Structures are given as structure tokens and as C-alpha cells.
N, C-alpha and C positions, 0 to 999 in steps of 0.2 A: 197311182201306178197303173199303167196300161199293160194289159196282157198282150204278149206277142204270140202269134200263131204261125204254124208252118206245117210242112209235110213233104212228102216225096213227089216225084214227077207224075206218077200215075194216080195219086190221090188215095191210095190204099192206107197209108200211114199218116196220121195227123197228130199234132202235139200242140201244147200251149206252154208258155213260160211266164210265170207270175212273179217276175222281179225285173228291176231295171237292168238293161244290158250294158256291160262294160265295153270299152273299145275293142275293135277287132284285132286279133293277133294273126299275122300272116306267117305260116310255118313253111320254110323252104326245104325241109328235109326230104330225102329221096322217097321215103315211104309215103309222106303226105302227097308228094307230086304224083306218085304212081296211083295212090288211092283216089285222087281227085281228077287225074288225067289233065293236069294243068301245071303251071309254074309254081304253085304253092297251095296250101290248104288255108282257107279263111275260117277261123274259129273264134268263138267267144266262150269263155268258161262260165257255166251257170251252175247254181246249186241244184243237186239232184232232187232236193225237196221242192224246188220251184218248178221243176219240169214234170209234165204229166202227159201221157199219151191219151188222146181223146178219141182215137179211132185206129184200128188196125194193128194193135200190139202183136197179134198173131202173124202179121206180115213181116215183122222184123226178123232179121238174121244177123249173125255176127261173125266176124273173122278176126283171128288173132295172128297178125303178121309178126308180132314179137311177143315174148313172154310178158304177161302182166298188163297187156293193153288190148281191149276189145274195140273193134270198129263196128258200129251198128248201122245197118242199111236196110232198105226195103228189099225183100226177097223177090218181089214181083218186077220192079223196074230198075233196081240197083242203086237208087239214089242214096248217098251217104246222109245220115241224120246226125250222129254224134259218135264220139269215142269216149272211153272211160278207162282209167288206170285202176288196177286192183288195189294199189296202195293208197288211192285217193277216191274211195267210193262215193264220197259226198259231192264230187264235182264231175260234171259232164263237159266235154268240149263240143259245143253245138256247132254244126256246119252252117255258116251264115247263109250260104246259097239256098238252104232249105226253108228260110223264112219267107212268108208271104209278103211282108212289108219290111224293108230294111232302111226306111227313111230315118234320118237322124243319127245313123250309125256312122262311125268313121274308123279308119285304121289307127291303132295305137302304136304298134311297133312290129318289127320283123324278128323272127327267131330262126335259128339254124341257117343264118345268112351265108355261112361258109359253104353251104351245100346248094346255093341258088342255081337255077337253070342258067346255062350260059347264054341262052337266047332271050332271057328276060331279066336284064339287070335291075337292081334296086336303085331307083333314081329319084326317090322322094326324100323329104326331109325328116321322116320318122326315124326313131332309133332303130338300128339294125344290129342285133346281137349274133355273134358267130355261133353260139351254142343255144342253150335253152332259154336264156334271157332272165328277166326278173322273176322273183317268186310270186 
């Protein structure tokens, strides 16, 4: 198993993930679109035990746009790193764009497709769930 590494835009926060990564989940909900400044959030669930900060833990900040969910980002450059739900502390939703190397990864499915941006239609052959999608 290869360790994947990543971090924020300015380099203050760095991390490693010590487990194979599952397919990317594209979330089209309004909060993900706002938080990413894009048509969707690109996320991969990872085990909290497999995720470790290697540098800059003190640079991390969090924001709670909704009860029970924290969005963690670099306080220096604003790069999103992961989110985590209070009811599922063992899982982080890693922001794929923060990886240094995303080779070999591919999109698995779309969630919250009913909220998609009108200017970016879902036009691939991946499953698109109107709500939260599969467990």
C-alpha cells in the first residue's frame, strides 16, 4: 500500500493517508459548491486512523456551516483539507484537490445531484443520486 500525501496551497499544512483510496465522490450540494468555489466538492472518505498530519496542525482552522459537521482548512491560505461529521468521527471526507498526486483515482458517483449547478450539467456515465447516495 502506497501512502498518499498532500496539503494546502501555501504548504503550511501537510498530511499523509496510509490506506488505499476509494473512488471520488462528487457532491453537488450548495454548501460544497460554496465551500469549494466550484460546481461540486470532490471528496474521498478515509479512515480517521489512516489520516495523519505531518506538518502544520496548528495552521488548521475549522468552520461549521451546519450543526454536526466541521470543515477543516488551512488558516493561512484557506485551502480546504477535509470535513468530518460528529456522528461519524472515524471517517474524514478528504478534499481530493489537496492531494499532491491524484494518479489512478477516478470518479465513482455524484451525490446531491438534485442541487447541481445549472452551468455545469452532469454529463458522464457515473451514477448520480439526487440525495446523499449509497452508504
